C-alpha positions in Angstrom: 13.1 -72.7 -141.0 9.5 -73.2 -140.2 7.5 -75.8 -142.0 3.7 -75.6 -141.8 2.8 -79.2 -141.6 -0.7 -79.1 -140.3 -3.5 -76.8 -141.4 -5.3 -74.7 -138.9 -8.7 -76.0 -139.7 -9.5 -79.7 -139.8 -11.8 -81.1 -142.5 -13.6 -83.6 -140.2 -15.6 -81.0 -138.2 -16.7 -79.2 -141.4 -17.9 -82.6 -142.8 -19.9 -83.2 -139.7 -21.6 -79.8 -139.9 -22.6 -80.5 -143.6 -24.0 -83.9 -142.7 -26.0 -82.4 -139.8 -27.3 -79.7 -142.1 -28.4 -82.3 -144.7 -30.2 -84.3 -142.0 -32.1 -81.2 -140.8 -33.1 -80.3 -144.3 -34.3 -83.8 -144.9 -36.4 -83.7 -141.7 -37.9 -80.4 -142.7 -38.8 -81.7 -146.2 -40.4 -84.8 -144.8 -42.3 -82.8 -142.2 -43.7 -80.5 -145.0 -44.9 -83.5 -147.0 -46.9 -85.0 -144.2 -49.5 -82.5 -143.1 -51.1 -82.9 -139.7 -54.9 -82.7 -139.3 -54.5 -79.4 -137.5 -52.9 -77.8 -140.6 -55.7 -79.3 -142.8 -58.5 -78.0 -140.6 -56.8 -74.6 -140.4 -56.6 -74.5 -144.2 -60.3 -75.3 -144.5 -61.2 -72.5 -142.1 -59.1 -70.0 -144.1 -60.7 -71.2 -147.4 -57.6 -72.7 -149.0 -58.7 -74.5 -152.2 -56.2 -77.3 -151.5 -57.8 -77.8 -148.1 -61.3 -77.8 -149.6 -60.3 -80.7 -152.0 -59.2 -83.0 -149.2 -61.8 -85.3 -147.5 -63.7 -84.1 -144.5 -61.7 -84.8 -141.3 -64.7 -84.6 -139.0 -65.9 -88.0 -137.8 -69.3 -89.0 -139.0 -71.9 -90.1 -136.3 -72.5 -93.3 -138.4 -68.9 -94.4 -137.9 -69.3 -94.9 -134.2 -72.4 -97.2 -134.5 -71.9 -100.9 -134.9 -74.5 -102.7 -137.0 -74.6 -106.4 -137.2 -76.3 -108.0 -140.1 -76.6 -111.7 -140.3 -77.5 -113.1 -143.6 -77.0 -116.8 -144.4 -76.3 -117.3 -148.1 -76.0 -120.8 -149.7 -75.5 -120.5 -153.4 -75.3 -124.2 -154.0 -77.2 -126.3 -151.4 -75.7 -129.6 -150.3 -77.2 -132.8 -151.5 -78.8 -133.3 -148.1 -80.6 -130.0 -148.2 -81.7 -130.5 -151.8 -83.2 -133.8 -150.7 -84.9 -132.2 -147.7 -86.7 -129.7 -150.0 -88.4 -132.6 -151.8 -89.7 -134.2 -148.6 -93.1 -135.1 -150.1 -94.5 -134.7 -153.5 -97.1 -136.4 -155.6 -97.8 -136.9 -159.3 -97.7 -139.5 -161.9 -95.1 -142.3 -162.0 -94.1 -144.3 -165.1 -91.6 -147.0 -165.7 -89.0 -147.8 -168.3 -87.2 -150.9 -169.4 -84.9 -149.6 -172.1 -81.4 -148.2 -172.0 -77.9 -149.4 -171.3 -76.4 -146.7 -169.2 -77.9 -144.3 -166.6 -77.1 -140.6 -166.2 -75.0 -141.5 -163.1 -72.9 -143.7 -165.3 -74.2 -147.0 -163.9 -75.3 -149.9 -166.1 -79.1 -149.9 -166.3 -80.7 -153.0 -164.8 -84.5 -153.3 -165.0 -84.4 -155.8 -162.1 -83.0 -153.4 -159.5 -85.1 -151.1 -157.4 -84.0 -147.8 -159.1 -85.6 -144.6 -160.3 -85.1 -141.6 -162.4 -85.8 -138.2 -160.9 -85.3 -134.8 -162.5 -83.6 -133.0 -159.6 -82.8 -135.2 -156.6 -79.1 -136.1 -156.2 -77.9 -139.5 -157.3 -78.1 -142.0 -154.4 -81.1 -140.5 -152.8 -83.5 -143.1 -151.4 -87.2 -142.5 -152.2 -90.2 -144.2 -150.8 -92.8 -144.3 -153.7 -96.3 -145.1 -152.5 -99.2 -145.9 -154.9 -102.2 -143.8 -154.0 -104.6 -146.3 -155.5 -103.3 -149.5 -153.9 -101.3 -148.2 -150.9 -98.3 -150.3 -151.8 -94.9 -148.8 -151.4 -91.3 -149.5 -152.6 -88.0 -147.8 -151.7 -85.9 -147.0 -154.7 -82.5 -145.4 -155.3 -82.2 -142.4 -157.7 -79.5 -143.2 -160.3 -80.9 -141.6 -163.5 -82.6 -138.4 -164.7 -86.1 -138.0 -166.0 -89.0 -138.3 -166.7 -89.1 -135.7 -169.4 -92.9 -135.8 -169.9 -94.9 -133.0 -168.2 -96.9 -134.1 -165.2 -94.7 -137.0 -164.4 -92.5 -136.9 -161.2 -90.6 -140.2 -161.3 -89.6 -143.0 -163.7 -89.3 -146.4 -162.0 -87.4 -149.5 -163.0 -89.5 -152.5 -164.1 -89.0 -154.3 -160.7 -90.2 -151.2 -158.8 -93.2 -150.8 -161.0 -94.0 -154.5 -160.6 -93.9 -154.1 -156.8 -96.3 -151.2 -156.9 -98.7 -153.1 -159.3 -98.6 -150.6 -162.0 -97.4 -152.7 -165.0 -100.9 -152.9 -166.6 -101.7 -149.2 -166.7 -98.1 -148.1 -167.3 -98.6 -145.0 -165.1 -99.9 -144.6 -161.5 -100.6 -141.7 -159.2 -97.9 -141.8 -156.5 -96.6 -140.0 -153.4 -92.9 -139.5 -153.0 -91.1 -139.3 -149.7 -87.3 -138.9 -149.3 -85.9 -141.5 -147.0 -82.3 -140.3 -147.0 
């Protein structure tokens, strides 16, 4: 009596062949998806509409040139640069004695050497010189103003007294930024 216990063909080699076939098909499929530039250029020469829609593969002469453009852009100048722009100006100065609080948040004191300026940063030191008398005083900007056309600075009572402008109320002055 003969028993056939083992089949003539084994399943393992057939499984390996199928897996190899799947890998080869996958590689062919991926290769077809990724066209090389040679295939694209050949399609353009033949007049293939698909090749005509793709971007031009030829290098542009402008891509090989290097151009250096240096442009310095400062959208918000620092307080120091803002102060440097106002190195010297002249105009009318006035003084004020009323108020309890300044625009910087400090308590207003008419006996300190302070000033109000429309644009200079708070803490800027200004030398204010009277054109008529030649007297000068150094003040610290801690407020905003004056809001009257033609006036360049509002001084505290003590600063105005130092310049000798209390009688007239206004004086022609020259401003220099100290720091």
